[in-house]
N, C-alpha and C positions, 0 to 999 in steps of 0.2 A: 691495561683494561680499556683505555681510550682507543687504542689501535684495534682491539677486538670489536668494539662498538662500531667503529667506522667500517670495518670489513663486513660485518653483518648487515649494516644499513645499506651498503653498496650492493651486497649480494641480493638483498630484498628488492632493491630497485631493478636489478637485472632480471630477476625472476618475474617481477610484476610486468615489466615491459615486454617480455617474451610471451605473455599471455598465460603463464602458468599460474594457477590459482591455488590458494590454500584450501585445505579440507574444510568443507562446509559443516557446521554444527548440525545436530539432528533438529534442533529448534528452527534454525534457518531453513533447512531443507523442508520441514513441515510447512512453514510459512510460504515458501515458494510454490510448493505443491498446491496449497490452498488458493493462492493467487492465480495460478494457472487454471484451476477448476472454476474459479469465479469468473475469469475472463471468458472461458469457453461457455459458461452458463449465460453470461450477458450477451455474447454473440448469438446464441440460440434464441434469445428473447428479442433480437433485432437491434441490439446496440452496436455501435461502431466504436471500437477501441482506438483511442487517440494516443494513449501512452500508458506505460506501466513503470512503476517505481520512479516517478517524476519528482525531481528535486529542483524546484524553480527559484529558491531563494538562498540567501547566505546563511540562514539558520540551520540548514541541513534538514529541514522538514521534508517529509516524503508523502506524496500522494500515491497510494497503491495502484489505483487504476483511474484514468481519466477517460470518460466515454461520452458519446453523443447518442441521444435517442430522441428523434423528432425535434422538438424545439428546446430540449433540455441538454445542458452541459452538466454531466454528472461526475462528481468526485466520489469515488468508492473506496471505503476503508474495508479491508478484508481481515477478519479475525478467524483464525483456524485453531481448533482445539482437537485433541485426540478423543476427548469425551467431555460431557458437561459435568463439571465437578459440583456435586450437591445441588443440582438443578440450576446453577448459575450460568446464564447464557453468555456466549463469547462477546456479544455486543456490550455487556456490562463493563468490559475493559476500556471502552471508549469514554473515559472520564472527562472532566472539565479541562484538564491540562492537555489531553490528547485532542479534544475538540478545538481548543484554541490554536494548537500547532497546525491542525488541518485547515482551519480558517485562514491562518497566516499564509500557508502554502498556496491555498486556492486563490487568495487575493493577489499574490505575486504572479501566479500563473495567468490570471485574468488580465493583470496589468501588462504582461508580456504580449498578450493577444489583443491588446487595446480594447478590452471589454466588448466582446462580441454580443450581438443582439440576440441573446438566448436567455432562457430561464436557468438559473444555477441552483443546484441542490446537492446535498450530501446523502449518500446511501451507505448502508453497511451490509456486507454479505457475511453471514456466519457459515463457517464450514466445520462440521463436526464429523470426524472419522479418522481412521488410521490409514496412512498411505500404503502400508504393507498388508492391509486386510483385504480379503476377497469381498467383504461386504461394502456396498457403495456408500460414500459419505452422504450426509444430509446437508443440504444447502438451504439457507433462509435469507431471502432478500428483503431488507427493510428499506423501503423507499422513503424519502424525506425524513431521514433518521433524526436530524437536528438542524436548526436554522443557522444561517450566517450570523456572526456576531455583529452588532451595530458598531462597535468600536473599530472594526477592521476598515470600515469606510466604503462598503459596496452600496 
């Protein structure tokens, strides 16, 4: 059994280093689709995309989109849903735990940049639609969605 484990682990390493990726789950594919739509939406609004799926700290926290718009450095969380379930908006999924993780990631990102002289904010973009549908998705941009936590130290 140990030899089988070692064989499979080494096989996985070879596949990973050759750039072959595993099959993406439907949920992950939907999320990636929503993030692409959100980035395109922001570009049309005059934002400059600085990064996508940014992981600036050891906690493995992720910033979906980091963008700049005028004097603002914007950390964007994208929430994609196929439909609004019982009228609950996708932004409702950004609970206290998620906000804390986003704050922690943003603080690490800002520390790496040596705290640029910009105004920082968190936005949420809700994407509601089906990537296989002919009907266009609905996007809702919530600016200044929540504040930075005082305990993070910004």
